[in-house]
C-alpha positions as CSV (number, residue, x, y, z in Angstrom):
1,M,29.1,64.9,93.4
2,K,28.0,68.2,95.6
3,T,31.0,71.0,94.4
4,I,30.2,74.1,97.0
5,T,32.5,77.3,95.9
6,L,33.2,79.6,98.3
7,S,34.8,82.8,98.3
8,I,36.4,85.6,100.1
9,F,38.2,88.2,100.2
10,L,40.8,88.6,101.6
11,L,40.6,92.5,100.6
12,L,38.4,93.2,103.5
13,L,35.3,93.5,100.5
14,C,32.8,91.2,101.9
15,T,29.4,91.1,99.6
16,Q,28.4,92.0,95.5
17,A,26.3,94.7,97.0
18,W,29.0,97.1,98.2
19,S,30.3,99.6,95.3
20,D,33.5,100.8,94.6
21,E,33.6,103.5,97.9
22,D,32.3,101.1,100.2
23,H,35.5,99.5,99.0
24,N,37.5,102.9,99.5
25,E,35.6,103.2,102.8
26,A,37.1,99.3,104.3
27,R,39.3,100.2,102.5
28,S,40.3,103.6,104.8
29,L,38.4,102.1,107.9
30,R,41.4,99.8,107.8
31,L,43.5,102.7,106.5
32,Q,42.9,104.9,109.8
33,G,42.8,102.3,112.6
34,E,39.2,101.5,113.4
35,I,39.4,98.7,112.3
36,L,42.0,95.9,111.9
37,P,42.4,93.6,109.3
38,L,40.4,90.7,107.8
39,T,43.7,88.8,108.1
40,Q,44.5,89.1,111.9
41,I,40.5,88.6,111.9
42,L,41.2,85.7,110.5
43,K,43.3,84.7,112.9
44,E,41.2,84.7,115.7
45,A,38.4,82.8,113.8
46,E,41.0,80.2,113.6
47,K,41.3,80.5,117.2
48,A,37.6,80.1,117.7
49,G,37.7,76.7,115.9
50,L,36.8,77.1,112.5
51,D,39.6,74.9,110.1
52,T,37.3,76.6,107.1
53,I,36.3,79.9,106.5
54,L,33.5,80.4,104.0
55,E,31.9,83.8,104.3
56,A,33.4,86.7,105.2
57,E,31.6,90.0,105.9
58,L,32.1,93.4,107.1
59,E,29.0,95.3,108.1
60,K,27.8,97.6,110.8
61,E,25.6,96.3,113.7
62,G,24.5,98.4,116.4
63,G,26.9,101.0,115.2
64,Q,30.4,98.9,115.0
65,W,32.1,97.8,112.3
66,C,31.9,94.0,112.9
67,Y,33.3,90.5,110.7
68,E,30.5,87.8,110.8
69,I,32.6,85.0,109.2
70,E,30.8,81.6,109.1
71,G,33.1,78.2,109.1
72,L,34.0,74.9,110.1
73,S,34.7,73.9,112.2
74,E,37.6,70.2,112.4
75,G,34.5,67.8,113.1
76,N,32.4,69.9,110.1
77,Q,30.6,71.8,112.3
78,V,28.7,75.3,110.0
79,I,29.6,77.7,113.2
80,E,28.8,81.5,112.7
81,L,31.8,84.1,114.6
82,L,30.6,87.6,115.2
83,I,34.0,89.1,116.5
84,N,34.2,93.0,116.9
85,A,36.0,95.3,113.9
86,K,37.8,97.1,115.9
87,T,39.6,95.7,118.5
88,G,38.7,91.7,117.8
89,E,36.9,90.1,120.1
90,I,33.9,87.8,119.5
91,I,30.8,89.1,120.2
92,R,28.9,86.4,119.8
93,T,28.9,82.1,118.3
94,E,26.0,81.1,117.0
95,Y,26.3,76.4,115.8
96,E,23.9,75.8,113.0
97,K,22.6,72.0,113.4
98,K,23.3,69.8,111.4
99,S,21.7,68.6,109.5
100,H,21.0,64.8,108.5
101,K,20.9,65.1,105.0
102,G,22.4,62.6,103.0
103,H,24.9,63.2,101.0
104,D,24.8,63.5,96.5
């Protein structure tokens, strides 16, 4: 049986590569209104069909801050959303091809 460990940083933290300065920058961006709180972004992800969040990242893409949210739909489809961190608008939705592998 496979054990899947899912982690999400609920304080706008995204990758282990972030330093303390990066965490402080993310907090500062949120307090200045440059990015929305992750809790609000996760509500948008739920509206888009994700019912289980697998990963959340805050990153700068194309000169703007974005949240990359990966999760599962009710039908167990892996979906990745790119969401504008300032507006909450979904920029891109990607669906991962379903694997036909057997279960361990």
